[in-house]
Structure formats: C-alpha cells, structure tokens
C-alpha positions as CSV (number, residue, x, y, z in Angstrom):
1,M,249.0,-98.2,202.3
2,D,252.5,-98.8,201.6
3,G,255.5,-96.4,202.2
4,K,255.6,-95.0,198.7
5,M,251.9,-94.1,198.6
6,L,252.3,-92.4,202.1
7,A,255.3,-90.5,200.9
8,R,253.5,-89.2,197.8
9,L,250.5,-88.2,199.9
10,G,252.8,-86.2,202.2
11,V,254.5,-84.5,199.3
12,F,250.9,-83.7,197.8
13,V,249.9,-82.1,201.0
14,F,253.1,-80.1,201.5
15,V,252.7,-78.8,197.9
16,A,249.1,-77.8,198.5
17,V,249.9,-76.1,201.7
18,A,252.8,-74.2,200.0
19,I,250.6,-73.1,197.1
20,T,247.9,-71.9,199.5
21,A,250.3,-70.0,201.5
22,T,251.8,-68.4,198.5
23,A,248.4,-67.4,197.2
24,I,247.3,-65.8,200.3
25,E,250.6,-63.9,200.7
26,M,250.3,-62.6,197.2
27,T,246.7,-61.3,197.6
28,R,247.3,-59.8,200.9
29,K,247.4,-56.0,200.9
30,V,249.9,-54.5,203.2
31,E,249.3,-51.0,204.3
32,A,251.8,-49.2,206.4
33,P,250.1,-46.9,209.0
34,G,250.5,-43.2,208.3
35,T,252.0,-43.3,205.0
36,E,251.0,-40.8,202.4
37,P,250.6,-41.7,198.7
38,V,253.5,-41.0,196.5
39,R,252.8,-37.9,194.4
40,L,254.6,-37.9,190.9
41,I,256.4,-34.7,190.1
42,E,255.8,-33.6,186.5
43,P,258.9,-32.3,184.9
44,A,259.2,-28.8,183.8
45,R,258.5,-28.1,180.1
46,D,261.7,-28.8,178.0
47,P,261.9,-27.0,174.7
48,L,264.7,-29.2,173.5
49,R,262.5,-32.3,174.0
50,E,259.6,-30.7,172.2
51,A,262.0,-29.8,169.2
52,Q,263.3,-33.5,169.3
53,R,259.5,-34.7,169.0
54,R,259.0,-32.3,166.1
55,C,262.2,-33.6,164.3
56,Q,261.1,-37.2,164.9
57,Q,257.7,-36.5,163.2
58,L,259.4,-35.0,160.2
59,G,261.0,-38.3,159.4
60,Q,263.8,-38.5,156.9
61,S,263.2,-34.8,155.8
62,A,264.6,-33.8,159.2
63,A,268.1,-34.6,158.0
64,N,267.9,-31.6,155.7
65,D,266.2,-29.3,158.3
66,P,268.7,-26.8,159.8
67,D,266.6,-26.7,163.0
68,C,266.8,-30.4,163.5
69,L,270.6,-30.5,162.9
70,R,271.0,-27.9,165.6
71,V,268.7,-29.8,168.0
72,W,270.6,-33.0,167.5
73,A,273.8,-31.2,168.2
74,E,272.4,-29.8,171.3
75,T,271.2,-33.2,172.4
76,R,274.5,-34.8,171.7
77,D,276.3,-32.1,173.6
78,R,273.9,-32.4,176.6
79,F,274.4,-36.2,176.6
80,L,278.1,-36.0,176.5
81,G,278.3,-33.2,179.1
82,R,280.0,-30.8,176.8
83,S,279.2,-27.1,176.6
84,P,277.3,-26.3,173.4
85,Q,279.5,-25.4,170.4
86,P,279.2,-21.9,169.0
87,A,277.0,-21.6,165.9
88,P,279.0,-21.6,162.6
89,S,279.2,-18.3,161.0
90,A,277.3,-17.5,157.8
91,A,280.7,-16.8,156.0
92,G,281.7,-20.4,156.5
93,E,278.4,-21.9,155.0
94,G,279.2,-21.1,151.3
95,R,282.1,-23.5,150.7
C-alpha cells in the first residue's frame, strides 16, 4: 500500500468513528437524578383573547362590528402599554 491509500484509510476510519460517536451521543438519554417533570401552567381564561377569536371568525364583516372595533382598540392599547381610552359618547356618533 502506498502513502495515499494509507491516508485515505485513516480518514475513512476517523470519519466512521466520529459518526458512530455522534450517533451514540444523540441516542443517549440523560436523566438527572431527582428532577421532577416540568409542569405547564395553563393561563387563566382571557376574555379579550376569546373576543379576538370571535372577531377572527367573522372575517371581513368584523370591520363593521362595533364589538370587534372595541376589542381591537383594547388589544392595541394593551400592546402599546397605554391605559384604555374612554368610550365615545353617544352624542358624538351622529356626525
């Protein structure tokens, strides 16, 4: 065997060992002693989120729904960290 063939054989053996070690490491299950499983906390019921879902299901007709307009305004205020704006008076609606 010449030097090139020996070098190729060495590279092949090195790659095979590296792939085998990687496969063993990936399939190994590591369990820390005494750890408890993580419990997911279910968030409290959010009426705003439920109203957003309802408006989403309405589709384009939600743009004419006063409840959806209120929900979107409240969502925007919550996102921007602003206090909710007071509702417009009934006298200002008839312009």
